Backbone atoms as SQL, in Angstrom:
CREATE TABLE atoms (id INTEGER PRIMARY KEY, chain TEXT, resi INTEGER, resn TEXT, atom TEXT, x REAL, y REAL, z REAL);
INSERT INTO atoms VALUES
  (1, 'A', 1, 'MET', 'N', 0.835, -1.164, 0.000),
  (2, 'A', 1, 'MET', 'CA', 0.000, 0.000, 0.000),
  (3, 'A', 1, 'MET', 'C', 0.892, 1.244, 0.000),
  (4, 'A', 2, 'LYS', 'N', 0.570, 2.185, -0.837),
  (5, 'A', 2, 'LYS', 'CA', 1.372, 3.403, -0.907),
  (6, 'A', 2, 'LYS', 'C', 0.932, 4.374, 0.183),
  (7, 'A', 3, 'SER', 'N', 1.906, 5.032, 0.737),
  (8, 'A', 3, 'SER', 'CA', 1.555, 6.057, 1.711),
  (9, 'A', 3, 'SER', 'C', 1.349, 7.382, 0.991),
  (10, 'A', 4, 'THR', 'N', 0.514, 8.195, 1.552),
  (11, 'A', 4, 'THR', 'CA', 0.205, 9.485, 0.921),
  (12, 'A', 4, 'THR', 'C', 0.849, 10.624, 1.688),
  (13, 'A', 5, 'THR', 'N', 2.109, 10.450, 1.978),
  (14, 'A', 5, 'THR', 'CA', 2.806, 11.529, 2.665),
  (15, 'A', 5, 'THR', 'C', 2.983, 12.683, 1.702),
  (16, 'A', 6, 'SER', 'N', 2.822, 13.840, 2.233),
  (17, 'A', 6, 'SER', 'CA', 2.963, 15.013, 1.358),
  (18, 'A', 6, 'SER', 'C', 4.425, 15.426, 1.312),
  (19, 'A', 7, 'THR', 'N', 4.916, 15.546, 0.120),
  (20, 'A', 7, 'THR', 'CA', 6.289, 15.993, -0.075),
  (21, 'A', 7, 'THR', 'C', 6.267, 17.492, -0.335),
  (22, 'A', 8, 'PRO', 'N', 7.294, 18.173, 0.101),
  (23, 'A', 8, 'PRO', 'CA', 7.307, 19.612, -0.154),
  (24, 'A', 8, 'PRO', 'C', 7.353, 19.886, -1.652),
  (25, 'A', 9, 'SER', 'N', 6.524, 20.797, -2.081),
  (26, 'A', 9, 'SER', 'CA', 6.487, 21.114, -3.510),
  (27, 'A', 9, 'SER', 'C', 7.686, 21.971, -3.886),
  (28, 'A', 10, 'VAL', 'N', 8.262, 21.633, -4.996),
  (29, 'A', 10, 'VAL', 'CA', 9.418, 22.355, -5.493),
  (30, 'A', 10, 'VAL', 'C', 8.932, 23.324, -6.570),
  (31, 'A', 11, 'VAL', 'N', 9.279, 24.576, -6.416),
  (32, 'A', 11, 'VAL', 'CA', 8.894, 25.571, -7.406),
  (33, 'A', 11, 'VAL', 'C', 9.928, 25.532, -8.522),
  (34, 'A', 12, 'ARG', 'N', 9.472, 25.223, -9.716),
  (35, 'A', 12, 'ARG', 'CA', 10.371, 25.144, -10.861),
  (36, 'A', 12, 'ARG', 'C', 10.153, 26.338, -11.767),
  (37, 'A', 13, 'ARG', 'N', 11.237, 26.851, -12.251),
  (38, 'A', 13, 'ARG', 'CA', 11.150, 27.949, -13.216),
  (39, 'A', 13, 'ARG', 'C', 10.722, 27.389, -14.561),
  (40, 'A', 14, 'PRO', 'N', 9.987, 28.179, -15.336),
  (41, 'A', 14, 'PRO', 'CA', 9.648, 27.706, -16.678),
  (42, 'A', 14, 'PRO', 'C', 10.912, 27.624, -17.528),
  (43, 'A', 15, 'PRO', 'N', 10.949, 26.710, -18.487),
  (44, 'A', 15, 'PRO', 'CA', 12.159, 26.568, -19.296),
  (45, 'A', 15, 'PRO', 'C', 12.444, 27.832, -20.104),
  (46, 'A', 16, 'GLY', 'N', 13.708, 28.168, -20.212),
  (47, 'A', 16, 'GLY', 'CA', 14.116, 29.326, -21.002),
  (48, 'A', 16, 'GLY', 'C', 14.067, 29.012, -22.485),
  (49, 'A', 17, 'PHE', 'N', 14.606, 29.911, -23.279),
  (50, 'A', 17, 'PHE', 'CA', 14.550, 29.760, -24.733),
  (51, 'A', 17, 'PHE', 'C', 15.236, 28.487, -25.196),
  (52, 'A', 18, 'ARG', 'N', 16.398, 28.182, -24.655),
  (53, 'A', 18, 'ARG', 'CA', 17.160, 27.008, -25.104),
  (54, 'A', 18, 'ARG', 'C', 16.508, 25.696, -24.690),
  (55, 'A', 19, 'GLU', 'N', 15.826, 25.679, -23.560),
  (56, 'A', 19, 'GLU', 'CA', 15.215, 24.447, -23.078),
  (57, 'A', 19, 'GLU', 'C', 13.783, 24.257, -23.571),
  (58, 'A', 20, 'ALA', 'N', 13.168, 25.297, -24.098),
  (59, 'A', 20, 'ALA', 'CA', 11.769, 25.226, -24.518),
  (60, 'A', 20, 'ALA', 'C', 11.632, 24.427, -25.815),
  (61, 'A', 21, 'SER', 'N', 10.527, 23.712, -25.921),
  (62, 'A', 21, 'SER', 'CA', 10.258, 22.978, -27.154),
  (63, 'A', 21, 'SER', 'C', 9.645, 23.927, -28.185),
  (64, 'A', 22, 'MET', 'N', 9.575, 23.468, -29.416),
  (65, 'A', 22, 'MET', 'CA', 8.953, 24.287, -30.462),
  (66, 'A', 22, 'MET', 'C', 7.487, 24.547, -30.132),
  (67, 'A', 23, 'HIS', 'N', 6.837, 23.589, -29.503),
  (68, 'A', 23, 'HIS', 'CA', 5.440, 23.768, -29.106),
  (69, 'A', 23, 'HIS', 'C', 5.320, 24.911, -28.096),
  (70, 'A', 24, 'ASP', 'N', 6.211, 24.942, -27.105),
  (71, 'A', 24, 'ASP', 'CA', 6.180, 26.018, -26.111),
  (72, 'A', 24, 'ASP', 'C', 6.378, 27.383, -26.769),
  (73, 'A', 25, 'LEU', 'N', 7.305, 27.471, -27.710),
  (74, 'A', 25, 'LEU', 'CA', 7.570, 28.737, -28.389),
  (75, 'A', 25, 'LEU', 'C', 6.384, 29.151, -29.256),
  (76, 'A', 26, 'PHE', 'N', 5.747, 28.186, -29.914),
  (77, 'A', 26, 'PHE', 'CA', 4.562, 28.487, -30.724),
  (78, 'A', 26, 'PHE', 'C', 3.426, 28.987, -29.850),
  (79, 'A', 27, 'VAL', 'N', 3.220, 28.347, -28.705),
  (80, 'A', 27, 'VAL', 'CA', 2.166, 28.779, -27.777),
  (81, 'A', 27, 'VAL', 'C', 2.471, 30.179, -27.259),
  (82, 'A', 28, 'ASP', 'N', 3.735, 30.487, -26.989),
  (83, 'A', 28, 'ASP', 'CA', 4.107, 31.833, -26.555),
  (84, 'A', 28, 'ASP', 'C', 3.736, 32.871, -27.602),
  (85, 'A', 29, 'CYS', 'N', 3.909, 32.529, -28.872),
  (86, 'A', 29, 'CYS', 'CA', 3.570, 33.461, -29.951),
  (87, 'A', 29, 'CYS', 'C', 2.064, 33.663, -30.077),
  (88, 'A', 30, 'CYS', 'N', 1.288, 32.654, -29.740),
  (89, 'A', 30, 'CYS', 'CA', -0.170, 32.726, -29.911),
  (90, 'A', 30, 'CYS', 'C', -0.891, 33.356, -28.733),
  (91, 'A', 31, 'ARG', 'N', -0.313, 33.335, -27.561),
  (92, 'A', 31, 'ARG', 'CA', -1.030, 33.849, -26.394),
  (93, 'A', 31, 'ARG', 'C', -0.982, 35.377, -26.354),
  (94, 'A', 32, 'LEU', 'N', -1.953, 35.953, -25.672),
  (95, 'A', 32, 'LEU', 'CA', -2.019, 37.409, -25.565),
  (96, 'A', 32, 'LEU', 'C', -1.093, 37.949, -24.487),
  (97, 'A', 33, 'GLY', 'N', -0.907, 37.205, -23.429),
  (98, 'A', 33, 'GLY', 'CA', -0.055, 37.659, -22.339),
  (99, 'A', 33, 'GLY', 'C', 1.410, 37.394, -22.631),
  (100, 'A', 34, 'PRO', 'N', 2.278, 37.854, -21.734),
  (101, 'A', 34, 'PRO', 'CA', 3.719, 37.691, -21.963),
  (102, 'A', 34, 'PRO', 'C', 4.167, 36.239, -21.815),
  (103, 'A', 35, 'ALA', 'N', 5.294, 35.945, -22.424),
  (104, 'A', 35, 'ALA', 'CA', 5.902, 34.620, -22.297),
  (105, 'A', 35, 'ALA', 'C', 6.461, 34.464, -20.886),
  (106, 'A', 36, 'PRO', 'N', 6.690, 33.233, -20.444),
  (107, 'A', 36, 'PRO', 'CA', 7.158, 33.014, -19.074),
  (108, 'A', 36, 'PRO', 'C', 8.546, 33.576, -18.772),
  (109, 'A', 37, 'THR', 'N', 9.414, 33.710, -19.778),
  (110, 'A', 37, 'THR', 'CA', 10.760, 34.237, -19.527),
  (111, 'A', 37, 'THR', 'C', 11.072, 35.351, -20.522),
  (112, 'A', 38, 'ARG', 'N', 12.062, 36.165, -20.166),
  (113, 'A', 38, 'ARG', 'CA', 12.470, 37.266, -21.054),
  (114, 'A', 38, 'ARG', 'C', 12.966, 36.758, -22.403),
  (115, 'A', 39, 'SER', 'N', 13.774, 35.706, -22.377),
  (116, 'A', 39, 'SER', 'CA', 14.347, 35.204, -23.636),
  (117, 'A', 39, 'SER', 'C', 13.258, 34.696, -24.575),
  (118, 'A', 40, 'ARG', 'N', 12.247, 34.049, -24.019),
  (119, 'A', 40, 'ARG', 'CA', 11.148, 33.589, -24.866),
  (120, 'A', 40, 'ARG', 'C', 10.318, 34.759, -25.374),
  (121, 'A', 41, 'GLU', 'N', 10.195, 35.824, -24.605),
  (122, 'A', 41, 'GLU', 'CA', 9.470, 37.007, -25.072),
  (123, 'A', 41, 'GLU', 'C', 10.243, 37.709, -26.189),
  (124, 'A', 42, 'VAL', 'N', 11.565, 37.742, -26.096),
  (125, 'A', 42, 'VAL', 'CA', 12.380, 38.304, -27.177),
  (126, 'A', 42, 'VAL', 'C', 12.172, 37.487, -28.452),
  (127, 'A', 43, 'PHE', 'N', 12.101, 36.170, -28.323),
  (128, 'A', 43, 'PHE', 'CA', 11.819, 35.313, -29.477),
  (129, 'A', 43, 'PHE', 'C', 10.473, 35.687, -30.103),
  (130, 'A', 44, 'VAL', 'N', 9.459, 35.901, -29.278),
  (131, 'A', 44, 'VAL', 'CA', 8.129, 36.269, -29.781),
  (132, 'A', 44, 'VAL', 'C', 8.190, 37.603, -30.527),
  (133, 'A', 45, 'ILE', 'N', 8.895, 38.576, -29.984),
  (134, 'A', 45, 'ILE', 'CA', 8.988, 39.892, -30.614),
  (135, 'A', 45, 'ILE', 'C', 9.703, 39.804, -31.961),
  (136, 'A', 46, 'VAL', 'N', 10.808, 39.084, -32.007),
  (137, 'A', 46, 'VAL', 'CA', 11.556, 38.939, -33.259),
  (138, 'A', 46, 'VAL', 'C', 10.728, 38.187, -34.299),
  (139, 'A', 47, 'THR', 'N', 10.067, 37.125, -33.890),
  (140, 'A', 47, 'THR', 'CA', 9.221, 36.361, -34.810),
  (141, 'A', 47, 'THR', 'C', 8.081, 37.218, -35.347),
  (142, 'A', 48, 'THR', 'N', 7.467, 38.007, -34.492),
  (143, 'A', 48, 'THR', 'CA', 6.381, 38.890, -34.924),
  (144, 'A', 48, 'THR', 'C', 6.888, 39.917, -35.928),
  (145, 'A', 49, 'ALA', 'N', 8.056, 40.487, -35.680),
  (146, 'A', 49, 'ALA', 'CA', 8.618, 41.476, -36.607),
  (147, 'A', 49, 'ALA', 'C', 8.910, 40.853, -37.975),
  (148, 'A', 50, 'ILE', 'N', 9.440, 39.637, -37.976),
  (149, 'A', 50, 'ILE', 'CA', 9.732, 38.966, -39.248),
  (150, 'A', 50, 'ILE', 'C', 8.440, 38.650, -40.006),
  (151, 'A', 51, 'LEU', 'N', 7.442, 38.129, -39.313),
  (152, 'A', 51, 'LEU', 'CA', 6.167, 37.824, -39.969),
  (153, 'A', 51, 'LEU', 'C', 5.488, 39.083, -40.499),
  (154, 'A', 52, 'LEU', 'N', 5.563, 40.165, -39.745),
  (155, 'A', 52, 'LEU', 'CA', 4.981, 41.432, -40.196),
  (156, 'A', 52, 'LEU', 'C', 5.691, 41.929, -41.452),
  (157, 'A', 53, 'ALA', 'N', 7.005, 41.813, -41.496),
  (158, 'A', 53, 'ALA', 'CA', 7.761, 42.232, -42.676),
  (159, 'A', 53, 'ALA', 'C', 7.402, 41.381, -43.892),
  (160, 'A', 54, 'VAL', 'N', 7.246, 40.077, -43.684),
  (161, 'A', 54, 'VAL', 'CA', 6.875, 39.191, -44.791),
  (162, 'A', 54, 'VAL', 'C', 5.496, 39.558, -45.331),
  (163, 'A', 55, 'VAL', 'N', 4.559, 39.826, -44.440),
  (164, 'A', 55, 'VAL', 'CA', 3.215, 40.216, -44.880),
  (165, 'A', 55, 'VAL', 'C', 3.266, 41.525, -45.661),
  (166, 'A', 56, 'PHE', 'N', 4.048, 42.481, -45.184),
  (167, 'A', 56, 'PHE', 'CA', 4.161, 43.765, -45.892),
  (168, 'A', 56, 'PHE', 'C', 4.781, 43.595, -47.275),
  (169, 'A', 57, 'VAL', 'N', 5.743, 42.696, -47.409),
  (170, 'A', 57, 'VAL', 'CA', 6.370, 42.460, -48.713),
  (171, 'A', 57, 'VAL', 'C', 5.384, 41.801, -49.675),
  (172, 'A', 58, 'VAL', 'N', 4.624, 40.850, -49.173),
  (173, 'A', 58, 'VAL', 'CA', 3.687, 40.123, -50.028),
  (174, 'A', 58, 'VAL', 'C', 2.494, 40.998, -50.427),
  (175, 'A', 59, 'VAL', 'N', 1.933, 41.718, -49.462),
  (176, 'A', 59, 'VAL', 'CA', 0.706, 42.494, -49.712),
  (177, 'A', 59, 'VAL', 'C', 1.007, 43.847, -50.356),
  (178, 'A', 60, 'ARG', 'N', 2.126, 44.429, -50.037),
  (179, 'A', 60, 'ARG', 'CA', 2.532, 45.753, -50.512),
  (180, 'A', 60, 'ARG', 'C', 1.475, 46.842, -50.237),
  (181, 'A', 61, 'PRO', 'N', 1.158, 47.081, -48.961),
  (182, 'A', 61, 'PRO', 'CA', 0.190, 48.128, -48.628),
  (183, 'A', 61, 'PRO', 'C', 0.826, 49.515, -48.757),
  (184, 'A', 62, 'SER', 'N', 0.012, 50.539, -48.563),
  (185, 'A', 62, 'SER', 'CA', 0.524, 51.908, -48.640),
  (186, 'A', 62, 'SER', 'C', 1.466, 52.177, -47.467),
  (187, 'A', 63, 'PRO', 'N', 2.388, 53.123, -47.626),
  (188, 'A', 63, 'PRO', 'CA', 3.314, 53.439, -46.532),
  (189, 'A', 63, 'PRO', 'C', 2.605, 53.894, -45.251),
  (190, 'A', 64, 'LEU', 'N', 1.491, 54.583, -45.393),
  (191, 'A', 64, 'LEU', 'CA', 0.744, 55.034, -44.213),
  (192, 'A', 64, 'LEU', 'C', 0.209, 53.831, -43.428),
  (193, 'A', 65, 'PHE', 'N', -0.306, 52.840, -44.138),
  (194, 'A', 65, 'PHE', 'CA', -0.796, 51.637, -43.470),
  (195, 'A', 65, 'PHE', 'C', 0.347, 50.876, -42.803),
  (196, 'A', 66, 'ILE', 'N', 1.501, 50.813, -43.443),
  (197, 'A', 66, 'ILE', 'CA', 2.658, 50.131, -42.860),
  (198, 'A', 66, 'ILE', 'C', 3.049, 50.789, -41.542),
  (199, 'A', 67, 'VAL', 'N', 3.092, 52.112, -41.538),
  (200, 'A', 67, 'VAL', 'CA', 3.453, 52.832, -40.311),
  (201, 'A', 67, 'VAL', 'C', 2.402, 52.608, -39.227),
  (202, 'A', 68, 'ALA', 'N', 1.125, 52.726, -39.592),
  (203, 'A', 68, 'ALA', 'CA', 0.057, 52.561, -38.608),
  (204, 'A', 68, 'ALA', 'C', 0.053, 51.149, -38.023),
  (205, 'A', 69, 'ALA', 'N', 0.172, 50.141, -38.869),
  (206, 'A', 69, 'ALA', 'CA', 0.180, 48.761, -38.384),
  (207, 'A', 69, 'ALA', 'C', 1.416, 48.488, -37.524),
  (208, 'A', 70, 'SER', 'N', 2.549, 49.030, -37.915),
  (209, 'A', 70, 'SER', 'CA', 3.778, 48.834, -37.134),
  (210, 'A', 70, 'SER', 'C', 3.674, 49.483, -35.763),
  (211, 'A', 71, 'VAL', 'N', 3.048, 50.640, -35.686),
  (212, 'A', 71, 'VAL', 'CA', 2.872, 51.317, -34.394),
  (213, 'A', 71, 'VAL', 'C', 1.946, 50.508, -33.489),
  (214, 'A', 72, 'VAL', 'N', 0.872, 49.978, -34.050),
  (215, 'A', 72, 'VAL', 'CA', -0.059, 49.166, -33.262),
  (216, 'A', 72, 'VAL', 'C', 0.638, 47.906, -32.740),
  (217, 'A', 73, 'VAL', 'N', 1.369, 47.217, -33.587),
  (218, 'A', 73, 'VAL', 'CA', 2.062, 45.992, -33.176),
  (219, 'A', 73, 'VAL', 'C', 3.146, 46.314, -32.151),
  (220, 'A', 74, 'ALA', 'N', 3.892, 47.395, -32.365),
  (221, 'A', 74, 'ALA', 'CA', 4.936, 47.777, -31.404),
  (222, 'A', 74, 'ALA', 'C', 4.321, 48.134, -30.049),
  (223, 'A', 75, 'GLY', 'N', 3.186, 48.800, -30.055),
  (224, 'A', 75, 'GLY', 'CA', 2.501, 49.120, -28.793),
  (225, 'A', 75, 'GLY', 'C', 2.058, 47.864, -28.065),
  (226, 'A', 76, 'PHE', 'N', 1.517, 46.904, -28.806),
  (227, 'A', 76, 'PHE', 'CA', 1.086, 45.643, -28.201),
  (228, 'A', 76, 'PHE', 'C', 2.273, 44.873, -27.627),
  (229, 'A', 77, 'MET', 'N', 3.375, 44.816, -28.371),
  (230, 'A', 77, 'MET', 'CA', 4.560, 44.116, -27.876),
  (231, 'A', 77, 'MET', 'C', 5.158, 44.835, -26.663),
  (232, 'A', 78, 'GLY', 'N', 5.123, 46.161, -26.685),
  (233, 'A', 78, 'GLY', 'CA', 5.589, 46.921, -25.523),
  (234, 'A', 78, 'GLY', 'C', 4.737, 46.663, -24.288),
  (235, 'A', 79, 'ALA', 'N', 3.433, 46.541, -24.486),
  (236, 'A', 79, 'ALA', 'CA', 2.543, 46.236, -23.364),
  (237, 'A', 79, 'ALA', 'C', 2.825, 44.834, -22.819),
  (238, 'A', 80, 'ARG', 'N', 3.048, 43.872, -23.711),
  (239, 'A', 80, 'ARG', 'CA', 3.399, 42.517, -23.259),
  (240, 'A', 80, 'ARG', 'C', 4.684, 42.536, -22.439),
  (241, 'A', 81, 'TRP', 'N', 5.680, 43.277, -22.924),
  (242, 'A', 81, 'TRP', 'CA', 6.959, 43.346, -22.219),
  (243, 'A', 81, 'TRP', 'C', 6.783, 43.990, -20.842),
  (244, 'A', 82, 'THR', 'N', 5.994, 45.062, -20.778),
  (245, 'A', 82, 'THR', 'CA', 5.766, 45.759, -19.506),
  (246, 'A', 82, 'THR', 'C', 5.063, 44.853, -18.502),
  (247, 'A', 83, 'VAL', 'N', 4.045, 44.154, -18.941),
  (248, 'A', 83, 'VAL', 'CA', 3.338, 43.240, -18.037),
  (249, 'A', 83, 'VAL', 'C', 4.282, 42.138, -17.559),
  (250, 'A', 84, 'GLY', 'N', 5.098, 41.617, -18.451),
  (251, 'A', 84, 'GLY', 'CA', 6.056, 40.589, -18.054),
  (252, 'A', 84, 'GLY', 'C', 7.061, 41.101, -17.039),
  (253, 'A', 85, 'GLU', 'N', 7.552, 42.306, -17.251),
  (254, 'A', 85, 'GLU', 'CA', 8.526, 42.896, -16.317),
  (255, 'A', 85, 'GLU', 'C', 7.906, 43.103, -14.939),
  (256, 'A', 86, 'ARG', 'N', 6.701, 43.577, -14.897),
  (257, 'A', 86, 'ARG', 'CA', 6.096, 43.932, -13.607),
  (258, 'A', 86, 'ARG', 'C', 5.509, 42.754, -12.872),
  (259, 'A', 87, 'LYS', 'N', 4.986, 41.762, -13.592),
  (260, 'A', 87, 'LYS', 'CA', 4.259, 40.695, -12.921),
  (261, 'A', 87, 'LYS', 'C', 4.934, 39.336, -12.946),
  (262, 'A', 88, 'HIS', 'N', 5.699, 39.022, -13.966),
  (263, 'A', 88, 'HIS', 'CA', 6.185, 37.654, -14.104),
  (264, 'A', 88, 'HIS', 'C', 7.680, 37.513, -13.855),
  (265, 'A', 89, 'TRP', 'N', 8.486, 38.261, -14.555),
  (266, 'A', 89, 'TRP', 'CA', 9.918, 37.980, -14.584),
  (267, 'A', 89, 'TRP', 'C', 10.660, 38.446, -13.344),
  (268, 'A', 90, 'ASN', 'N', 10.206, 39.486, -12.680),
  (269, 'A', 90, 'ASN', 'CA', 10.909, 39.997, -11.509),
  (270, 'A', 90, 'ASN', 'C', 10.387, 39.403, -10.209),
  (271, 'A', 91, 'ALA', 'N', 9.501, 38.425, -10.286),
  (272, 'A', 91, 'ALA', 'CA', 8.926, 37.832, -9.091),
  (273, 'A', 91, 'ALA', 'C', 9.836, 36.786, -8.451),
  (274, 'A', 92, 'ARG', 'N', 10.962, 36.512, -9.037),
  (275, 'A', 92, 'ARG', 'CA', 11.843, 35.457, -8.524),
  (276, 'A', 92, 'ARG', 'C', 12.598, 35.905, -7.338);
């Protein structure tokens, strides 16, 4: 018979960029909130910038639309970074 002794829970940090699987990185890109670590959030920002550039090259929108869309995306990424800094990454 197994005993149900409670073992102390170990708090584990989420895996960083090098330890994360491709699935973890993809989920980080899809979620609205910040990634669990700074390095994974940098990956999300770089990936978003590359995808935005590819879309702009393929679609070829007007320069005004490019600027407006880039400002909106940069604001969203800045908000993600700020939330991560204040709530997630400095809590260690």
